[in-house]
DSSP file (Angstrom, degrees, kcal/mol; ACC not computed):
  #  RESIDUE AA STRUCTURE BP1 BP2  ACC     N-H-->O    O-->H-N    N-H-->O    O-->H-N    TCO  KAPPA ALPHA  PHI   PSI    X-CA   Y-CA   Z-CA
    1    1 A M              0   0    0      0, 0.0     2,-0.7     0, 0.0    26,-0.2   0.000 360.0 360.0 360.0 131.5    4.6   15.8   -0.7
    2    2 A I  E     -a   27   0A   0     24,-3.2    26,-3.2    49,-0.0     2,-0.4  -0.813 360.0-146.8 -90.7 113.0    3.4   12.3   -1.4
    3    3 A K  E     -a   28   0A   0     -2,-0.7    48,-2.3    24,-0.2    49,-2.1  -0.683  22.5-174.1 -84.8 124.3    0.5   11.4    1.0
    4    4 A T  E     -ab  29  52A   0     24,-3.1    26,-2.1    -2,-0.4    27,-0.9  -0.890  20.8-159.2-121.7 155.6    0.4    7.6    1.9
    5    5 A L  E     -ab  31  53A   0     47,-1.6    49,-2.9    -2,-0.3     2,-0.6  -0.998  14.3-152.1-122.3 130.0   -1.9    5.4    3.8
    6    6 A V  E     -ab  32  54A   0     25,-2.1    27,-2.4    -2,-0.4     2,-0.6  -0.921  11.9-174.3-110.3 123.8   -0.4    2.2    5.2
    7    7 A V  E     +ab  33  55A   0     47,-3.3    49,-2.0    -2,-0.6     2,-0.3  -0.946  24.9 128.5-121.6 113.7   -2.8   -0.8    5.6
    8    8 A D        -     0   0    0     25,-2.3     6,-0.1    -2,-0.6    51,-0.1  -0.940  51.9-136.8-160.7 140.8   -1.6   -4.0    7.3
    9    9 A D  S    S+     0   0    0     49,-0.3     2,-0.7    -2,-0.3    25,-0.1   0.632  85.7  86.0 -74.8 -15.9   -2.9   -6.1   10.1
   10   10 A S     >  -     0   0    0      1,-0.2     4,-2.8     2,-0.0     5,-0.2  -0.771  64.5-158.6 -89.2 116.6    0.6   -6.5   11.6
   11   11 A A  H  > S+     0   0    0     -2,-0.7     4,-2.0     1,-0.2    -1,-0.2   0.849  95.7  54.0 -62.8 -32.7    1.5   -3.6   13.9
   12   12 A V  H  > S+     0   0    0      2,-0.2     4,-2.8     1,-0.2    -1,-0.2   0.940 112.0  43.9 -64.9 -49.4    5.1   -4.4   13.5
   13   13 A A  H  > S+     0   0    0      2,-0.2     4,-3.0     1,-0.2     5,-0.3   0.923 113.3  49.9 -59.6 -48.4    4.8   -4.2    9.6
   14   14 A R  H  X S+     0   0    0     -4,-2.8     4,-2.2     1,-0.2    -1,-0.2   0.904 114.6  45.8 -62.4 -41.6    2.7   -1.0    9.7
   15   15 A E  H  X S+     0   0    0     -4,-2.0     4,-2.0    -5,-0.2    -2,-0.2   0.913 114.2  47.1 -69.7 -41.6    5.3    0.6   12.0
   16   16 A M  H  X S+     0   0    0     -4,-2.8     4,-2.3     2,-0.2    -2,-0.2   0.930 115.8  43.8 -63.8 -48.2    8.3   -0.6   10.0
   17   17 A I  H  X S+     0   0    0     -4,-3.0     4,-2.2     1,-0.2     5,-0.2   0.913 115.0  51.1 -68.6 -41.3    6.8    0.5    6.6
   18   18 A S  H  X S+     0   0    0     -4,-2.2     4,-2.7    -5,-0.3    -1,-0.2   0.890 110.7  47.8 -54.5 -44.3    5.6    3.8    8.2
   19   19 A K  H  X S+     0   0    0     -4,-2.0     4,-1.6     1,-0.2    -2,-0.2   0.915 110.9  51.2 -69.0 -43.0    9.0    4.5    9.5
   20   20 A I  H  < S+     0   0    0     -4,-2.3     4,-0.2     1,-0.2    -1,-0.2   0.886 114.7  43.1 -61.8 -40.2   10.7    3.7    6.2
   21   21 A L  H >< S+     0   0    0     -4,-2.2     3,-1.4     1,-0.2     6,-0.3   0.888 109.6  55.9 -73.5 -39.1    8.4    6.1    4.3
   22   22 A S  H 3< S+     0   0    0     -4,-2.7    -2,-0.2     1,-0.3    -1,-0.2   0.760  95.1  68.1 -65.9 -25.0    8.6    8.9    6.9
   23   23 A E  T 3< S+     0   0    0     -4,-1.6     2,-0.5    -5,-0.2    -1,-0.3   0.662  85.8  82.2 -69.7 -12.9   12.4    9.0    6.6
   24   24 A D  S X  S-     0   0    0     -3,-1.4     3,-1.6    -4,-0.2     0, 0.0  -0.826  76.3-144.5 -94.6 128.9   12.0   10.3    3.1
   25   25 A A  T 3  S+     0   0    0     -2,-0.5    -1,-0.1     1,-0.3    -3,-0.0   0.718  98.7  55.2 -67.0 -22.2   11.4   14.1    3.0
   26   26 A E  T 3  S+     0   0    0    -25,-0.1   -24,-3.2    -5,-0.1     2,-0.4   0.486  98.6  74.4 -89.2  -2.4    9.1   13.8    0.0
   27   27 A I  E <   -a    2   0A   0     -3,-1.6     2,-0.5    -6,-0.3   -24,-0.2  -0.928  55.3-171.1-117.4 131.6    6.7   11.2    1.7
   28   28 A N  E     -a    3   0A   0    -26,-3.2   -24,-3.1    -2,-0.4     2,-1.1  -0.984  17.1-146.7-122.8 122.9    4.1   11.9    4.4
   29   29 A V  E     -a    4   0A   0     -2,-0.5   -24,-0.2   -26,-0.2   -26,-0.1  -0.763  19.9-179.4 -81.8 100.6    2.4    8.9    6.1
   30   30 A M  E     -     0   0A   0    -26,-2.1     2,-0.3    -2,-1.1   -25,-0.2   0.652  59.4 -23.9 -82.7 -11.7   -1.1   10.6    6.7
   31   31 A G  E     -a    5   0A   0    -27,-0.9   -25,-2.1    -3,-0.1     2,-0.3  -0.972  51.3-134.3 178.1 166.0   -2.4    7.5    8.4
   32   32 A T  E     -a    6   0A   0     -2,-0.3     2,-0.3   -27,-0.2   -25,-0.2  -0.971  13.5-164.7-137.7 156.9   -2.4    3.8    9.0
   33   33 A A  E     -a    7   0A   0    -27,-2.4   -25,-2.3    -2,-0.3     3,-0.1  -0.991  17.7-151.7-140.3 145.0   -5.1    1.1    9.2
   34   34 A S  S    S+     0   0    0     -2,-0.3     2,-0.3   -27,-0.2    -1,-0.1   0.794  82.4  22.3 -82.8 -30.7   -5.2   -2.5   10.5
   35   35 A F  S  > S-     0   0    0     24,-0.1     4,-2.0   -27,-0.1     3,-0.4  -0.897  82.3-105.8-139.4 160.9   -7.9   -3.8    8.2
   36   36 A G  H  > S+     0   0    0     26,-1.4     4,-2.1    24,-0.4     5,-0.2   0.885 117.5  53.3 -56.4 -40.6   -9.4   -3.0    4.8
   37   37 A N  H  > S+     0   0    0      1,-0.2     4,-2.1     2,-0.2    -1,-0.2   0.816 107.5  53.2 -72.9 -28.7  -12.6   -1.7    6.2
   38   38 A E  H  > S+     0   0    0     -3,-0.4     4,-2.3     2,-0.2    -1,-0.2   0.874 108.0  50.5 -64.5 -39.1  -10.6    0.7    8.4
   39   39 A A  H  X S+     0   0    0     -4,-2.0     4,-2.8     2,-0.2    -2,-0.2   0.911 111.1  48.7 -63.9 -42.4   -8.7    2.0    5.4
   40   40 A I  H  X S+     0   0    0     -4,-2.1     4,-2.6     1,-0.2    -2,-0.2   0.933 112.0  48.3 -69.2 -41.7  -12.0    2.6    3.5
   41   41 A N  H  X S+     0   0    0     -4,-2.1     4,-2.2     2,-0.2    -1,-0.2   0.912 111.3  51.4 -61.3 -42.0  -13.4    4.5    6.5
   42   42 A F  H  X S+     0   0    0     -4,-2.3     4,-1.8     1,-0.2    -2,-0.2   0.941 112.2  45.0 -60.4 -47.2  -10.2    6.5    6.7
   43   43 A I  H  < S+     0   0    0     -4,-2.8    -2,-0.2     1,-0.2    -1,-0.2   0.895 112.1  52.8 -64.5 -37.1  -10.4    7.5    3.0
   44   44 A N  H  < S+     0   0    0     -4,-2.6    -1,-0.2     1,-0.2    -2,-0.2   0.912 117.8  37.3 -62.5 -43.0  -14.2    8.3    3.3
   45   45 A K  H  < S+     0   0    0     -4,-2.2    -1,-0.2    -5,-0.2    -2,-0.2   0.645  93.6 101.1 -87.3 -18.8  -13.6   10.6    6.3
   46   46 A S     <  -     0   0    0     -4,-1.8     3,-0.1    -5,-0.2    -4,-0.0  -0.464  61.8-151.7 -75.5 136.9  -10.4   12.2    5.2
   47   47 A K  S    S+     0   0    0     -2,-0.2     2,-0.4     1,-0.1    -1,-0.2   0.906  91.2  44.7 -73.6 -41.5  -10.7   15.7    3.7
   48   48 A E  S    S-     0   0    0     -3,-0.0    -1,-0.1     0, 0.0    -2,-0.0  -0.870  85.5-138.8-102.5 135.5   -7.5   14.8    1.6
   49   49 A K        -     0   0    0     -2,-0.4   -46,-0.2     1,-0.1    -6,-0.1  -0.641  26.5-103.0 -89.2 149.7   -7.2   11.6   -0.1
   50   50 A P        -     0   0    0      0, 0.0   -46,-0.2     0, 0.0     3,-0.1  -0.389  15.6-144.6 -66.5 150.2   -3.8    9.6    0.0
   51   51 A D  S    S+     0   0    0    -48,-2.3     2,-0.3     1,-0.3   -47,-0.2   0.823  86.4  17.9 -75.2 -37.9   -1.8    9.7   -3.2
   52   52 A I  E     -b    4   0A   0    -49,-2.1   -47,-1.6    25,-0.1     2,-0.5  -0.991  66.4-152.3-137.9 142.2   -0.7    6.1   -2.6
   53   53 A I  E     -bc   5  79A   0     25,-2.7    27,-2.5    -2,-0.3     2,-0.6  -0.972   7.9-151.5-117.6 130.0   -1.9    3.3   -0.5
   54   54 A I  E     -bc   6  80A   0    -49,-2.9   -47,-3.3    -2,-0.5     2,-0.4  -0.873  28.0-171.5 -93.7 117.0    0.5    0.6    0.8
   55   55 A L  E     -bc   7  81A   0     25,-2.5    27,-2.1    -2,-0.6     2,-0.2  -0.941  21.2-153.3-128.0 128.2   -1.8   -2.5    1.1
   56   56 A D        -     0   0    0    -49,-2.0    27,-0.2    -2,-0.4     3,-0.1  -0.574  10.4-150.7 -85.5 158.6   -1.2   -5.9    2.6
   57   57 A L  S    S+     0   0    0     -2,-0.2     7,-2.4    25,-0.2     2,-1.1   0.794  77.7  68.1-101.1 -33.6   -3.3   -8.8    1.1
   58   58 A K        +     0   0    0      5,-0.2   -49,-0.3     6,-0.1    -1,-0.2  -0.740  67.2 132.4 -94.9  96.9   -3.6  -11.2    4.1
   59   59 A M        -     0   0    0     -2,-1.1   -24,-0.1    -3,-0.1     5,-0.1  -0.986  51.2-121.3-139.8 147.0   -5.8   -9.5    6.7
   60   60 A P  S    S+     0   0    0      0, 0.0     2,-2.3     0, 0.0   -24,-0.4  -0.225  89.8  26.7 -74.9 176.2   -8.7  -10.6    8.7
   61   61 A V  S    S+     0   0    0    -26,-0.1     2,-0.4   -25,-0.1   -26,-0.1  -0.451 138.2   9.2  72.2 -72.8  -12.2   -8.8    8.5
   62   62 A M  S    S-     0   0    0     -2,-2.3   -26,-1.4     4,-0.0   -24,-0.1  -0.923  87.5-143.0-136.9 109.9  -11.7   -7.5    4.9
   63   63 A D     >  -     0   0    0     -2,-0.4     4,-2.2   -28,-0.1     5,-0.2  -0.065  26.8 -99.7 -70.7 174.2   -8.7   -8.8    3.0
   64   64 A G  H  > S+     0   0    0     -7,-2.4     4,-3.5     1,-0.2     5,-0.2   0.874 119.6  55.1 -60.1 -40.7   -6.5   -6.9    0.7
   65   65 A F  H  > S+     0   0    0     -8,-0.5     4,-2.2     1,-0.2    -1,-0.2   0.935 112.0  43.1 -62.5 -45.1   -8.1   -8.3   -2.4
   66   66 A E  H  > S+     0   0    0      1,-0.2     4,-2.3     2,-0.2    -1,-0.2   0.892 116.0  49.4 -66.9 -37.5  -11.6   -7.0   -1.4
   67   67 A T  H  X S+     0   0    0     -4,-2.2     4,-2.7     2,-0.2     5,-0.2   0.910 109.8  50.7 -69.9 -45.2  -10.1   -3.8   -0.2
   68   68 A L  H  X S+     0   0    0     -4,-3.5     4,-2.6     2,-0.2    -2,-0.2   0.909 110.2  49.4 -54.9 -46.3   -8.2   -3.3   -3.5
   69   69 A E  H  X S+     0   0    0     -4,-2.2     4,-1.7    -5,-0.2    -2,-0.2   0.936 113.5  46.6 -62.5 -49.4  -11.3   -3.9   -5.5
   70   70 A Y  H  X S+     0   0    0     -4,-2.3     4,-2.6     1,-0.2     5,-0.4   0.929 113.0  48.5 -59.1 -48.8  -13.4   -1.4   -3.4
   71   71 A I  H  X S+     0   0    0     -4,-2.7     4,-2.4     1,-0.2     6,-0.3   0.905 112.7  47.6 -61.6 -44.3  -10.7    1.3   -3.5
   72   72 A M  H  < S+     0   0    0     -4,-2.6    -1,-0.2    -5,-0.2    -2,-0.2   0.809 114.5  48.0 -70.6 -24.2  -10.2    0.9   -7.3
   73   73 A T  H  < S+     0   0    0     -4,-1.7    -2,-0.2    -5,-0.2    -1,-0.2   0.922 128.8  19.1 -77.8 -44.6  -14.0    1.1   -7.8
   74   74 A Y  H  < S+     0   0    0     -4,-2.6    -3,-0.2     1,-0.2    -2,-0.2   0.671 137.0  21.8-106.7 -24.1  -14.7    4.1   -5.7
   75   75 A F  S  < S-     0   0    0     -4,-2.4     2,-2.5    -5,-0.4    -1,-0.2  -0.588  72.1-149.0-141.9  76.7  -11.5    5.9   -5.2
   76   76 A P        +     0   0    0      0, 0.0    57,-0.2     0, 0.0    -4,-0.2  -0.162  38.6 154.0 -57.6  78.8   -9.0    5.1   -7.9
   77   77 A I        -     0   0    0     -2,-2.5   -25,-0.1    -6,-0.3    -2,-0.1  -0.923  52.2-103.6-108.3 130.2   -5.9    5.6   -5.8
   78   78 A P        -     0   0    0      0, 0.0   -25,-2.7     0, 0.0     2,-0.5  -0.233  36.9-156.9 -51.7 130.1   -2.7    3.7   -6.8
   79   79 A C  E     -c   53   0A   0     19,-0.4    21,-2.0   -27,-0.2    22,-1.0  -0.964   7.1-158.5-116.5 122.7   -2.2    0.7   -4.4
   80   80 A L  E     -cd  54 101A   0    -27,-2.5   -25,-2.5    -2,-0.5     2,-0.6  -0.883  19.4-141.5 -93.7 114.8    1.2   -0.7   -3.9
   81   81 A I  E     -cd  55 102A   0     20,-3.0    22,-2.8    -2,-0.7     2,-0.6  -0.697  18.5-173.9 -87.4 123.6    0.8   -4.2   -2.6
   82   82 A V  E     + d   0 103A   0    -27,-2.1     2,-0.3    -2,-0.6    22,-0.2  -0.924  23.7 157.0-118.7 103.1    3.3   -5.1    0.0
   83   83 A T  E     - d   0 104A   0     20,-1.9    22,-2.8    -2,-0.6     4,-0.1  -0.878  54.2-139.9-133.0 157.7    2.8   -8.9    0.9
   84   84 A A  S    S+     0   0    0     -2,-0.3    -1,-0.1    20,-0.2    20,-0.1   0.573  82.8  96.0 -86.0 -13.3    4.5  -11.9    2.2
   85   85 A L  S    S-     0   0    0      1,-0.1    -2,-0.2     2,-0.1    20,-0.2  -0.417  89.3 -98.3 -70.9 153.5    2.8  -14.0   -0.5
   86   86 A S    >>  -     0   0    0      1,-0.1     4,-1.4    -2,-0.1     3,-0.5  -0.449  21.5-123.7 -73.8 148.5    4.8  -14.6   -3.6
   87   87 A K  H 3> S+     0   0    0      1,-0.2     4,-2.9     2,-0.2     5,-0.3   0.866 113.3  59.3 -58.5 -34.4    4.3  -12.4   -6.7
   88   88 A E  H 34 S+     0   0    0      1,-0.2     4,-0.3     2,-0.2    -1,-0.2   0.901 103.7  51.1 -60.4 -41.7    3.6  -15.6   -8.6
   89   89 A E  H <4 S+     0   0    0     -3,-0.5    -1,-0.2     1,-0.2    -2,-0.2   0.853 128.4  15.8 -63.5 -38.6    0.7  -16.5   -6.3
   90   90 A V  H  X S+     0   0    0     -4,-1.4     4,-2.7     2,-0.1     5,-0.3   0.521  91.5  97.8-121.5  -8.1   -1.1  -13.1   -6.6
   91   91 A S  H  X S+     0   0    0     -4,-2.9     4,-2.2     1,-0.2     5,-0.3   0.866  87.8  47.3 -65.3 -36.7    0.2  -11.1   -9.5
   92   92 A V  H  > S+     0   0    0     -4,-0.3     4,-2.5    -5,-0.3    -1,-0.2   0.949 115.0  45.1 -67.3 -44.3   -2.6  -11.9  -11.9
   93   93 A R  H  > S+     0   0    0      2,-0.2     4,-1.6    -4,-0.2    -2,-0.2   0.895 114.2  49.6 -68.1 -38.0   -5.4  -11.3   -9.5
   94   94 A V  H  X>S+     0   0    0     -4,-2.7     5,-2.7     2,-0.2     4,-0.6   0.939 111.9  48.1 -61.4 -46.5   -3.8   -8.0   -8.2
   95   95 A K  H ><5S+     0   0    0     -4,-2.2     3,-1.2    -5,-0.3    -2,-0.2   0.921 109.6  53.2 -62.2 -45.5   -3.3   -6.7  -11.7
   96   96 A N  H 3<5S+     0   0    0     -4,-2.5    -1,-0.2    -5,-0.3    -2,-0.2   0.829 108.8  49.0 -59.6 -29.5   -6.9   -7.6  -12.6
   97   97 A L  H 3<5S-     0   0    0     -4,-1.6    -1,-0.3    -3,-0.2    -2,-0.2   0.538 126.8 -99.2 -84.6  -6.9   -8.3   -5.7   -9.6
   98   98 A G  T <<5 +     0   0    0     -3,-1.2   -19,-0.4    -4,-0.6    -3,-0.2   0.534  61.4 164.6 104.7   5.5   -6.2   -2.7  -10.6
   99   99 A G      < -     0   0    0     -5,-2.7    -1,-0.2    -6,-0.2   -19,-0.1  -0.279  31.5-145.6 -56.8 141.5   -3.2   -3.0   -8.3
  100  100 A A        -     0   0    0    -21,-2.0     2,-0.3     1,-0.3   -20,-0.2   0.857  66.9 -26.2 -83.3 -32.2   -0.3   -0.8   -9.4
  101  101 A D  E     -d   80   0A   0    -22,-1.0   -20,-3.0     2,-0.0     2,-0.4  -0.966  53.2-133.5-172.5 165.0    2.6   -3.0   -8.3
  102  102 A I  E     +d   81   0A   0     -2,-0.3     2,-0.3   -22,-0.2   -20,-0.2  -0.986  20.5 173.1-135.6 139.5    3.6   -5.7   -5.9
  103  103 A I  E     -d   82   0A   0    -22,-2.8   -20,-1.9    -2,-0.4     2,-0.2  -0.961  40.0 -95.1-138.6 157.8    6.7   -6.0   -3.7
  104  104 A Q  E     -d   83   0A   0     -2,-0.3   -20,-0.2   -22,-0.2   -18,-0.1  -0.481  45.9-106.5 -68.4 137.0    7.7   -8.5   -1.0
  105  105 A K        -     0   0    0    -22,-2.8     2,-0.2   -20,-0.2    -1,-0.1  -0.465  42.3-107.3 -62.6 133.1    6.9   -7.4    2.5
  106  106 A P        -     0   0    0      0, 0.0     2,-0.5     0, 0.0    -1,-0.1  -0.433  34.8-167.3 -63.3 132.9   10.2   -6.5    4.2
  107  107 A V        -     0   0    0     -2,-0.2     2,-0.9    -3,-0.0     5,-0.1  -0.973   7.2-155.7-123.3 118.4   11.3   -9.0    6.8
  108  108 A Y        +     0   0    0     -2,-0.5     5,-0.0     1,-0.1     6,-0.0  -0.824  24.6 162.4 -95.8 109.4   14.0   -7.9    9.0
  109  109 A D        -     0   0    0     -2,-0.9    -1,-0.1     0, 0.0    -2,-0.0   0.220  62.8-102.1-110.2  12.4   15.8  -10.8   10.3
  110  110 A G  S    S+     0   0    0      2,-0.2    -2,-0.1     1,-0.0     4,-0.1   0.225 110.9  79.2  86.9 -12.3   19.0   -9.0   11.5
  111  111 A K  S    S+     0   0    0      2,-0.1     2,-0.3     3,-0.0    -3,-0.1   0.673  81.9  67.2 -98.5 -21.7   21.0  -10.1    8.4
  112  112 A E  S    S-     0   0    0     -5,-0.1     2,-0.6     1,-0.0    -2,-0.2  -0.691  89.6-110.0 -99.1 153.0   19.7   -7.7    5.9
  113  113 A D     >  -     0   0    0     -2,-0.3     4,-1.6     1,-0.2     3,-0.2  -0.715  21.6-147.8 -77.9 119.4   20.2   -3.9    5.9
  114  114 A I  H  > S+     0   0    0     -2,-0.6     4,-2.3     1,-0.2     5,-0.2   0.838  96.1  56.7 -63.9 -29.1   16.9   -2.4    6.7
  115  115 A S  H  > S+     0   0    0      1,-0.2     4,-1.6     2,-0.2    -1,-0.2   0.911 105.3  50.7 -64.6 -38.8   17.8    0.7    4.5
  116  116 A K  H  > S+     0   0    0     -3,-0.2     4,-0.7     1,-0.2    -1,-0.2   0.851 110.2  50.0 -70.9 -31.6   18.3   -1.5    1.5
  117  117 A I  H >X S+     0   0    0     -4,-1.6     4,-0.8     1,-0.2     3,-0.6   0.925 112.4  48.2 -66.3 -42.3   14.8   -3.2    2.2
  118  118 A G  H 3X S+     0   0    0     -4,-2.3     4,-2.5     1,-0.2     5,-0.2   0.754  94.1  74.5 -70.5 -27.2   13.1    0.2    2.4
  119  119 A Q  H 3X S+     0   0    0     -4,-1.6     4,-2.8     1,-0.2    -1,-0.2   0.888  95.5  51.6 -60.1 -36.2   14.7    1.7   -0.8
  120  120 A E  H <X S+     0   0    0     -4,-0.7     4,-2.6    -3,-0.6    -1,-0.2   0.931 110.1  47.6 -61.8 -47.6   12.4   -0.4   -3.0
  121  121 A I  H  X S+     0   0    0     -4,-0.8     4,-2.6     2,-0.2    -2,-0.2   0.950 114.6  45.7 -60.0 -49.1    9.3    0.7   -1.2
  122  122 A V  H  X S+     0   0    0     -4,-2.5     4,-2.5     1,-0.2     5,-0.2   0.946 113.2  50.2 -58.8 -50.5   10.4    4.4   -1.3
  123  123 A Q  H  X S+     0   0    0     -4,-2.8     4,-2.4    -5,-0.2    -1,-0.2   0.908 112.2  46.8 -57.8 -43.9   11.3    4.1   -5.0
  124  124 A K  H  X S+     0   0    0     -4,-2.6     4,-2.6    -5,-0.2    -1,-0.2   0.903 110.1  53.1 -63.2 -42.3    8.0    2.4   -5.9
  125  125 A V  H  X S+     0   0    0     -4,-2.6     4,-2.2     2,-0.2    -2,-0.2   0.922 111.9  45.8 -59.7 -46.5    6.0    5.0   -4.0
  126  126 A K  H  X S+     0   0    0     -4,-2.5     4,-0.9     1,-0.2    -1,-0.2   0.884 114.0  48.7 -64.9 -39.3    7.7    7.9   -5.8
  127  127 A M  H >< S+     0   0    0     -4,-2.4     3,-0.5    -5,-0.2     4,-0.4   0.908 112.3  46.8 -67.2 -41.9    7.3    6.2   -9.1
  128  128 A L  H >< S+     0   0    0     -4,-2.6     3,-1.2     1,-0.2    -2,-0.2   0.823 104.1  62.4 -64.0 -36.1    3.6    5.5   -8.5
  129  129 A A  H 3< S+     0   0    0     -4,-2.2    -1,-0.2     1,-0.3    -2,-0.2   0.795 101.3  54.0 -61.9 -29.0    2.9    9.0   -7.3
  130  130 A K  T << S+     0   0    0     -4,-0.9    -1,-0.3    -3,-0.5     2,-0.2   0.641  94.6  86.8 -81.6 -13.7    4.0   10.3  -10.8
  131  131 A K  S <  S-     0   0    0     -3,-1.2     2,-0.4    -4,-0.4    -3,-0.0  -0.573  70.2-139.7 -88.6 149.7    1.5    8.0  -12.7
  132  132 A N        -     0   0    0     -2,-0.2     2,-0.5     2,-0.0    -2,-0.1  -0.904  12.9-142.3-104.5 136.7   -2.1    9.0  -13.4
  133  133 A I        -     0   0    0     -2,-0.4     2,-0.4   -57,-0.2    -2,-0.0  -0.851  17.7-175.8 -99.6 131.7   -4.8    6.5  -13.0
  134  134 A T        -     0   0    0     -2,-0.5     2,-0.5     2,-0.0    -2,-0.0  -0.961  12.0-148.0-122.2 147.3   -7.6    6.5  -15.4
  135  135 A I        -     0   0    0     -2,-0.4     2,-0.7   -59,-0.0    -2,-0.0  -0.950   7.2-144.9-117.9 127.7  -10.7    4.3  -15.2
  136  136 A D        -     0   0    0     -2,-0.5    -2,-0.0     1,-0.1     0, 0.0  -0.786  13.4-170.5 -88.5 113.7  -12.6    3.0  -18.1
  137  137 A L              0   0    0     -2,-0.7    -1,-0.1     1,-0.2    -2,-0.0   0.408 360.0 360.0 -86.3   4.0  -16.3    2.9  -17.0
  138  138 A D              0   0    0      0, 0.0    -1,-0.2     0, 0.0    -2,-0.0   0.470 360.0 360.0 -84.6 360.0  -17.5    1.0  -20.0
C-alpha cells in the first residue's frame, strides 16, 4: 500500500486529488493538509511517514517551495508537485529543491473525463513509490 499525503490550500483540489488516489486499491491517502506547515506537523507527529507527498506550490503561510525544501532536508520523501503553474515556470526550481516530478493540477471543467485526468496522478504516484531517494550530505 502506497501511503500518500495531499497538501493543497484548495479544499476542492484536496478532495478531488484524494478521491482520485483513494479509488486505486494500491494507494492510501493517510492525510491531507491545507498549508506547508500543516504538512510538516503531520509528518512530525505521524508514526508512519508517507511514501509520497502530493504538493501544491501556491499556498499561503508556507508555500510549496519552502515546504519542498524543508521536506527534502529533513524527511527525504518523494514529492509530486501538482500545480496550476506551468512546468516551464517552476521546473528548474522544483528540481533544484529535490522535487520528484511535476504535473498540471487537474481542472475539471465538465469537458474532460475526470478519470483521464486522474490516471496521470495515479501513474506518477506508483512510479515514484518504486524509486528510492538518496541524499548526498556533502
